[in-house]
C-alpha positions in Angstrom: 110.8 94.0 96.9 107.4 95.8 98.2 104.3 94.8 95.9 103.9 97.9 94.8 100.9 96.8 91.9 99.1 93.3 93.0 99.6 91.0 89.8 102.6 92.7 88.6 106.0 92.0 90.2 108.0 94.5 87.9 105.8 97.5 87.1 107.3 99.9 84.6 106.9 103.5 85.2 103.6 103.8 83.1 102.5 101.1 84.8 102.9 103.0 88.4 101.5 106.6 87.4 98.2 104.3 85.9 97.6 102.6 89.5 98.6 105.9 91.1 96.5 108.6 89.0 93.5 105.7 88.3 91.4 106.1 90.7 91.1 102.8 92.3 87.9 102.8 94.8 86.8 105.0 96.7 89.6 108.1 97.3 90.0 107.4 101.2 90.3 104.0 100.1 93.0 104.7 98.0 94.9 107.4 99.5 95.1 104.9 102.3 96.5 102.5 99.8 99.1 104.8 98.4 100.2 105.7 102.1 100.2 102.0 102.9 102.7 101.2 100.3 104.6 104.0 100.5 105.4 103.4 104.6 106.2 99.8 103.3 109.0 101.3 101.3 109.9 104.0 103.7 110.4 100.9 106.3 112.5 99.1 103.8 114.8 101.9 103.5 114.6 102.6 107.0 116.0 99.2 107.6 118.7 99.7 105.2 118.0 98.0 102.5 118.2 99.0 99.1 115.5 100.2 97.3 114.5 98.4 93.9 113.9 101.5 90.8 110.3 101.1 91.1 109.6 101.7 94.6 111.6 104.8 94.6 110.0 106.2 91.7 106.3 105.1 93.2 107.8 106.7 96.7 108.3 109.9 94.7 105.1 110.5 92.6 103.4 109.7 95.9 105.3 112.1 97.2 103.4 115.1 95.9 99.6 113.5 96.4 100.1 112.9 100.3 
């Protein structure tokens, strides 16, 4: 599984929402961090690996923001 939230190996939807909308660091750094995580998820999916439900949710939530 892609590490979505550092220090949280199995995040819930509430954890993911708080992380995405929490405003960690500067806005530019936050967007780049989210893009990097989404890129990792997309690469994993592109390689034919199954996605964890948390990864699917994270990518779906970020797609509307990025």
